[in-house]
C-alpha positions in Angstrom: 94.4 30.6 -33.5 97.7 30.4 -35.3 98.4 27.0 -36.9 101.9 25.6 -37.2 102.0 24.4 -40.8 105.3 22.5 -40.2 103.7 20.5 -37.4 100.7 19.9 -39.5 102.8 18.7 -42.4 104.7 16.3 -40.0 101.4 14.9 -38.9 100.3 14.3 -42.5 103.6 12.4 -43.2 102.6 9.7 -40.7 101.5 6.4 -42.1 97.7 6.0 -42.7 97.4 3.8 -39.6 99.2 6.4 -37.4 97.3 9.3 -38.9 94.0 7.5 -38.4 94.9 6.8 -34.8 95.7 10.4 -34.1 92.5 11.6 -35.7 90.4 9.1 -33.7 92.2 10.0 -30.5 91.8 13.8 -30.9 88.1 13.3 -31.7 87.6 11.1 -28.7 89.4 13.5 -26.4 87.2 16.3 -27.8 84.0 14.3 -27.4 83.3 14.2 -31.1 81.7 11.1 -32.7 83.5 10.4 -36.0 82.1 6.9 -36.4 80.6 8.0 -39.8 83.8 9.6 -41.0 85.6 7.9 -43.9 89.2 7.4 -42.8 90.1 5.0 -45.6 93.5 5.3 -47.2 92.0 7.2 -50.2 90.2 9.6 -47.9 93.4 10.2 -45.9 95.1 10.9 -49.2 92.5 13.4 -50.1 92.9 15.1 -46.7 96.7 15.3 -47.2 96.2 16.9 -50.7 93.6 19.4 -49.4 95.7 20.5 -46.5 98.8 20.8 -48.7 97.0 23.0 -51.2 95.1 25.1 -48.6 96.4 28.6 -47.6 97.2 29.4 -44.0 94.1 31.6 -43.9 91.9 28.8 -45.1 93.3 26.4 -42.5 92.9 28.9 -39.7 89.3 29.6 -40.7 88.5 25.9 -40.8 90.2 25.3 -37.5 88.2 28.1 -35.9 85.0 26.7 -37.3 85.8 23.2 -36.1 86.8 24.4 -32.6 83.6 26.5 -32.4 81.4 23.5 -33.3 83.1 21.3 -30.8 82.7 24.0 -28.1 79.1 24.5 -29.0 79.6 28.1 -30.3 79.8 29.6 -33.7 83.4 30.8 -34.4 
């Protein structure tokens, strides 16, 4: 899976409210329970910093692992 870093950066430029909505919607559409996930402004700030500092390879590996866990397989 090839990630579009520019699209990802545009998502992370959304307000905290918008980003939280997108995360919740994507999780719900994927059938993932994120009720225990911290989506506070400080946590979203940490997410933004982590994504910004991660390499493309690190992001692709993480995406593969997340997609594998959602699909019930090990990526």
